[in-house]
C-alpha positions as CSV (number, residue, x, y, z in Angstrom):
1,M,-60.9,-5.2,-10.2
2,I,-62.1,-2.8,-12.9
3,I,-64.3,0.1,-11.6
4,L,-66.4,2.1,-14.1
5,E,-68.2,5.4,-13.4
6,I,-71.9,6.0,-14.4
7,S,-71.0,7.9,-17.5
8,E,-68.7,5.0,-18.5
9,I,-71.5,2.5,-18.0
10,Y,-73.8,4.5,-20.2
11,R,-71.2,4.6,-22.9
12,L,-70.8,0.9,-22.6
13,E,-74.6,0.2,-23.0
14,T,-74.6,2.4,-26.1
15,Y,-71.7,0.5,-27.6
16,L,-73.4,-2.8,-26.9
17,N,-76.6,-1.7,-28.6
18,H,-74.6,-0.7,-31.7
19,I,-72.8,-3.9,-31.9
20,K,-75.5,-6.4,-31.2
21,M,-75.8,-7.2,-34.9
22,A,-72.1,-7.1,-35.5
23,P,-70.1,-10.3,-36.1
24,R,-68.8,-12.1,-33.0
25,G,-65.1,-11.3,-33.7
26,I,-65.8,-7.6,-33.9
27,N,-67.8,-7.8,-30.6
28,L,-64.7,-9.2,-28.9
29,V,-62.5,-6.4,-30.2
30,F,-64.9,-3.7,-28.9
31,M,-65.0,-5.4,-25.5
32,V,-61.2,-5.4,-25.3
33,I,-61.1,-1.7,-26.2
34,L,-63.6,-0.9,-23.5
35,V,-61.8,-2.8,-20.8
36,M,-58.5,-1.1,-21.7
37,Q,-60.1,2.3,-21.5
38,G,-61.5,1.4,-18.1
39,C,-58.1,0.2,-16.9
40,H,-56.4,3.3,-18.2
41,T,-58.8,5.8,-16.8
42,R,-58.7,4.7,-13.2
43,P,-54.9,5.3,-12.4
44,E,-55.2,8.8,-13.7
45,K,-57.9,9.4,-11.2
46,L,-55.8,7.8,-8.4
47,A,-52.7,9.8,-9.2
48,G,-54.1,13.0,-8.0
49,N,-55.0,11.3,-4.7
50,E,-51.4,9.7,-4.1
51,T,-50.3,10.0,-0.5
52,P,-47.0,12.1,-0.3
53,V,-43.9,10.4,1.0
54,A,-42.3,12.2,4.0
55,V,-38.7,13.0,3.2
56,V,-35.7,14.9,4.6
57,T,-33.6,16.9,2.2
58,A,-30.2,18.6,2.0
59,T,-28.6,20.9,-0.5
60,A,-25.6,20.1,-2.7
61,S,-22.8,22.5,-1.8
62,R,-19.2,23.2,-2.3
63,T,-16.7,22.0,0.3
64,K,-13.1,23.1,0.6
65,E,-10.6,20.3,1.3
66,S,-6.9,19.9,1.4
67,K,-5.6,18.4,-1.8
68,E,-4.1,15.0,-1.2
69,I,-1.5,13.0,-3.3
70,S,-2.1,9.3,-3.2
71,L,0.7,6.8,-4.0
72,S,1.5,3.1,-3.8
73,G,4.8,1.9,-2.6
74,N,6.9,-1.0,-1.2
75,V,8.4,-1.3,2.2
76,E,12.2,-1.6,2.5
77,G,14.5,-2.1,5.5
78,Y,16.1,1.1,6.8
79,R,19.5,-0.6,6.2
80,T,20.0,-3.8,4.3
81,V,23.3,-5.6,3.9
82,R,24.4,-8.9,2.2
83,L,26.8,-10.9,4.2
84,G,29.4,-13.6,3.3
85,F,32.6,-15.0,4.7
86,M,35.9,-13.4,3.8
87,V,37.5,-16.9,3.7
88,A,36.4,-20.1,2.0
89,G,35.3,-23.2,3.9
90,R,32.5,-25.6,5.0
91,I,29.7,-24.1,7.0
92,N,29.3,-25.8,10.4
93,F,26.8,-23.4,12.1
94,I,23.9,-21.1,11.2
95,G,22.3,-19.3,14.1
96,A,19.0,-17.9,12.6
97,E,16.3,-18.8,10.1
98,E,14.7,-16.5,7.6
99,G,12.5,-13.9,9.3
100,G,14.2,-14.4,12.6
101,Q,15.9,-11.7,14.5
102,V,19.7,-11.3,14.6
103,F,21.8,-9.1,16.9
104,R,25.0,-7.2,16.5
105,G,27.8,-9.1,18.3
106,R,25.9,-12.4,18.3
107,L,27.3,-15.2,16.1
108,L,25.2,-15.6,12.9
109,A,27.3,-18.4,11.2
110,S,30.7,-20.0,11.2
111,L,33.0,-22.2,9.1
112,D,34.9,-25.2,10.2
113,P,38.1,-23.5,11.6
114,E,40.4,-26.5,11.8
115,S,42.6,-25.8,8.7
116,Y,42.9,-22.1,9.7
117,A,43.8,-22.9,13.2
118,I,46.6,-25.2,12.0
119,A,47.9,-22.5,9.7
120,K,47.9,-20.1,12.6
121,E,49.8,-22.6,14.8
122,L,52.4,-23.1,12.1
123,A,52.8,-19.3,11.8
124,D,53.2,-19.0,15.6
125,I,56.0,-21.6,15.5
126,Q,57.8,-19.9,12.7
127,V,57.7,-16.5,14.4
128,S,59.0,-18.1,17.6
129,Q,62.0,-19.7,15.7
130,I,62.9,-16.6,13.8
131,Q,62.5,-14.5,17.0
132,D,65.1,-16.7,18.7
133,E,67.5,-16.4,15.8
134,Y,66.9,-12.6,15.7
135,D,67.7,-12.3,19.4
136,R,71.0,-14.2,19.0
137,L,72.1,-12.3,16.0
138,K,71.1,-9.0,17.6
139,Q,73.7,-9.6,20.3
140,M,76.3,-10.3,17.8
141,Y,75.4,-7.2,15.8
142,D,75.6,-5.1,19.0
143,R,79.1,-6.4,19.5
144,K,80.0,-5.5,15.9
145,S,80.4,-9.2,15.2
146,L,77.7,-9.3,12.5
147,T,77.6,-7.3,9.4
148,E,74.7,-4.9,8.9
149,S,73.4,-6.7,5.8
150,D,73.1,-10.0,7.7
151,F,71.2,-8.3,10.5
152,V,68.8,-6.6,8.0
153,K,68.0,-10.0,6.5
154,I,67.1,-11.5,9.9
155,S,65.1,-8.4,10.8
156,S,63.1,-8.6,7.5
157,G,62.6,-12.3,8.0
158,L,61.1,-11.7,11.4
159,Q,58.8,-9.0,10.1
160,Q,57.5,-11.3,7.3
161,A,56.9,-14.1,9.8
162,K,54.9,-11.8,12.1
163,A,52.9,-10.5,9.1
164,Q,52.1,-14.1,8.1
165,Q,51.1,-14.8,11.7
166,K,48.6,-11.8,11.7
167,L,47.2,-13.0,8.4
168,H,46.5,-16.5,9.6
169,E,45.1,-15.1,12.8
170,K,42.7,-12.9,10.8
171,N,41.7,-15.8,8.6
172,L,40.8,-17.8,11.7
173,I,38.7,-14.9,13.1
174,E,36.9,-14.6,9.7
175,T,35.5,-18.1,10.1
176,N,32.9,-16.5,12.4
177,L,30.3,-14.2,10.9
178,F,28.6,-11.4,12.9
179,P,25.8,-9.0,11.8
180,P,26.8,-5.4,11.8
181,F,23.6,-4.3,13.4
182,D,20.4,-5.6,15.0
183,G,17.8,-6.7,12.5
184,V,16.0,-9.6,10.8
185,L,17.4,-12.3,8.5
186,L,15.7,-11.7,5.1
187,K,17.5,-14.3,3.1
188,K,19.5,-17.4,3.9
189,L,21.1,-18.8,0.7
190,A,23.2,-21.7,2.3
191,E,22.8,-24.5,4.7
192,V,25.1,-26.2,7.3
193,G,27.5,-28.5,5.5
194,E,27.7,-26.5,2.3
195,V,31.1,-25.1,1.1
196,T,31.1,-21.4,0.4
197,G,33.6,-19.3,-1.4
198,V,35.4,-16.1,-0.5
199,G,33.0,-13.1,-0.4
200,L,30.0,-15.0,-1.7
201,P,26.8,-13.4,-0.3
202,I,24.8,-16.0,1.5
203,F,22.8,-13.9,4.0
204,A,20.7,-10.7,3.7
205,V,20.2,-8.8,7.0
206,S,18.0,-5.8,7.3
207,D,17.6,-3.2,10.1
208,I,13.8,-2.7,10.5
209,R,13.5,-0.7,13.7
210,K,12.7,1.9,11.2
211,V,11.7,1.2,7.6
212,K,11.6,3.1,4.4
213,V,8.6,3.1,2.0
214,S,9.7,3.5,-1.6
215,A,7.4,5.0,-4.2
216,F,7.3,7.0,-7.4
217,I,5.6,10.3,-7.8
218,P,4.6,11.9,-11.2
219,G,6.6,14.9,-12.3
220,N,3.6,17.2,-12.2
221,E,3.2,16.6,-8.5
222,L,6.9,16.9,-7.6
223,Q,6.5,20.7,-6.8
224,N,4.0,19.9,-4.0
225,I,6.5,17.6,-2.2
226,R,9.1,18.7,0.3
227,I,11.7,16.7,2.4
228,G,10.6,16.7,6.0
229,E,6.9,16.8,5.3
230,K,4.7,14.3,7.0
231,A,2.9,11.5,5.2
232,E,0.2,8.9,6.2
233,V,1.3,5.4,5.4
234,T,-1.3,2.6,5.4
235,I,-0.2,-1.1,5.4
236,P,-3.2,-3.0,4.1
237,S,-1.9,-6.4,5.2
238,L,-1.7,-5.1,8.8
239,G,-4.7,-2.9,8.7
240,N,-2.7,-0.1,10.5
241,I,-1.9,3.5,9.7
242,F,1.5,4.9,10.5
243,E,2.9,8.4,10.4
244,G,6.0,8.8,8.2
245,T,8.4,11.6,7.1
246,I,9.6,12.2,3.6
247,V,13.4,11.8,3.7
248,E,14.4,11.4,0.0
249,V,13.1,12.9,-3.3
250,G,14.7,11.8,-6.5
251,S,16.5,14.4,-8.6
252,A,16.2,12.5,-11.9
253,A,13.1,10.9,-13.4
254,D,13.0,7.2,-14.1
255,P,13.6,6.6,-17.8
256,A,10.7,4.3,-18.2
257,S,7.9,5.8,-16.2
258,R,9.2,9.5,-16.2
259,A,8.3,9.5,-12.4
260,F,10.6,10.5,-9.5
261,S,11.6,8.3,-6.6
262,L,10.3,9.1,-3.2
263,K,11.3,7.5,0.2
264,I,9.4,7.9,3.4
265,E,10.8,6.9,6.8
266,V,8.4,5.2,9.2
267,K,9.1,4.1,12.8
268,N,8.3,0.4,13.3
269,P,7.4,-0.4,16.9
270,G,7.1,-4.1,17.5
271,L,8.8,-4.8,14.2
272,L,5.3,-5.4,12.6
273,I,6.2,-3.8,9.3
274,R,8.4,-6.1,7.2
275,P,10.3,-5.5,3.9
276,G,8.3,-6.4,0.8
277,M,4.9,-5.3,2.2
278,I,2.7,-3.1,0.1
279,A,2.0,0.4,1.4
280,E,-0.6,3.1,0.5
281,I,0.8,6.6,1.0
282,T,-1.2,9.9,1.4
283,V,0.6,13.2,1.3
284,Q,-1.0,16.6,1.9
285,S,0.1,18.9,-0.9
286,G,-0.7,22.2,0.9
287,L,-3.2,23.1,-1.9
288,T,-7.0,23.0,-1.5
289,D,-9.7,21.7,-3.7
290,E,-13.4,22.8,-3.9
291,L,-15.6,19.7,-4.1
292,L,-19.3,19.5,-4.8
293,T,-20.6,17.3,-2.0
294,I,-23.8,15.8,-0.6
295,P,-24.4,13.7,2.6
296,V,-23.2,10.1,2.2
297,E,-26.6,8.7,3.3
298,S,-28.4,10.2,0.3
299,V,-26.6,7.9,-2.1
300,L,-28.3,4.6,-3.2
301,H,-27.1,1.8,-5.5
302,D,-29.0,-0.4,-7.9
303,Y,-28.4,-4.0,-8.8
304,D,-25.9,-3.0,-11.5
305,G,-23.9,-1.0,-9.0
306,Q,-25.0,2.3,-10.5
307,S,-25.0,5.1,-7.9
308,Y,-28.0,7.3,-7.8
309,I,-29.9,9.9,-5.7
310,Y,-33.4,11.4,-5.6
311,V,-33.5,15.1,-6.5
312,A,-36.4,17.1,-5.0
313,D,-38.4,19.4,-7.2
314,T,-40.0,21.7,-4.7
315,T,-42.3,23.4,-7.3
316,K,-43.9,20.0,-8.2
317,S,-43.5,18.5,-4.7
318,S,-42.0,15.5,-6.5
319,A,-38.7,13.5,-6.4
320,Y,-36.8,12.3,-9.5
321,R,-34.1,9.7,-9.7
322,R,-30.7,11.0,-11.0
323,N,-27.7,8.8,-11.8
324,I,-24.4,10.2,-10.5
325,S,-20.6,9.5,-10.4
326,L,-18.9,9.6,-7.0
327,G,-15.5,10.9,-6.0
328,R,-13.8,10.8,-2.6
329,L,-15.1,10.9,0.9
330,S,-14.9,14.2,2.9
331,G,-16.0,13.4,6.4
332,D,-19.7,12.6,6.4
333,R,-20.1,14.0,2.8
334,I,-19.1,12.5,-0.5
335,E,-17.9,14.2,-3.7
336,I,-20.1,14.2,-6.8
337,I,-18.1,14.2,-10.0
338,S,-21.1,14.3,-12.4
339,G,-24.9,14.2,-12.4
340,L,-25.6,17.1,-10.0
341,T,-25.1,20.8,-9.8
342,E,-24.6,23.1,-6.8
343,N,-27.6,24.1,-4.8
344,E,-29.8,21.3,-6.0
345,I,-31.9,19.7,-3.3
346,V,-31.4,15.9,-2.7
347,V,-33.3,13.5,-0.5
348,V,-31.3,12.2,2.4
349,G,-34.1,10.5,4.4
350,G,-37.0,8.4,3.2
351,Q,-35.5,7.9,-0.2
352,Q,-35.9,4.1,0.1
353,K,-39.6,4.5,-0.3
354,L,-39.4,6.6,-3.5
355,V,-39.8,5.8,-7.1
356,N,-39.1,8.1,-10.0
357,G,-41.7,10.9,-9.9
358,S,-43.0,10.1,-6.4
359,V,-45.0,12.9,-4.6
360,I,-43.1,14.0,-1.5
361,A,-43.6,16.1,1.6
362,I,-40.5,17.7,2.9
363,T,-40.3,17.6,6.7
364,K,-37.1,19.5,7.0
């Protein structure tokens, strides 16, 4: 609805009297102009009577916070070994699947032992025969009825037979494979029935009662890292945070990245952390940063994802929109990287009712 004051009505009548004899098209133009003037005049009158929006404000201030170093890394087992048989043969038993637990002293895998058992039996027989011959000739040697050279030959023959016996006994034992420590089976590269060669790695076993998180740290941050310092380790796939200790810092930079290796030891109760998981690491550097911060609740976001706030102008009792760039969280406050200066007043309550230039009444 268009509302015209008495002075405006008088002006309208005067215009109409002047244009009574004007062509019809000109009349229409004048009417449009008059309507636009009426529409434009009324908001100006209303603006002065706008009801203030009650808001709560806070001041942008500097906050001291410990400087953190954030890194990404990968989980490794505390100890990882590759296992294979020291003799060749056909696999006849595997006692665990990938991801399953293995235990020191418990059989992990074995080969068909038959051929090695036969070789051991033949060696036992040979030792027995040569031992009998040795005992007989020893009596003759003691009676001076045998030359020393002949006795040396039989003695050497007995030693060789016993060595062969030990070797075949060892080979028979090596048909059984045992893990050197408790852990998990990471890799199984063979199946029952396959033939494996001497020393060919077919299992990977890792001790994960503790794990190591491996990461790389830029050279300019190396001076802020010390062995023995604590670190916070987050495993996103688990949603858990663990406390770790820095145990290794590389002494030489990686040729490609020019960064230094870093290893953090983390206890693994329940064996939840597994090798290969991604980890996020936070290390306190011992230094402090001064951050310009405001309360988190003062920040709004538009449809384009742009972060903004309303800054209060106390002299005009108005609030104005200001686009900002955000940094990191610091408790219930958030860092402002750009768009705001220290001691400016921001709206922290009631800002959802504001538009740019809204009249406000600060309640506290």
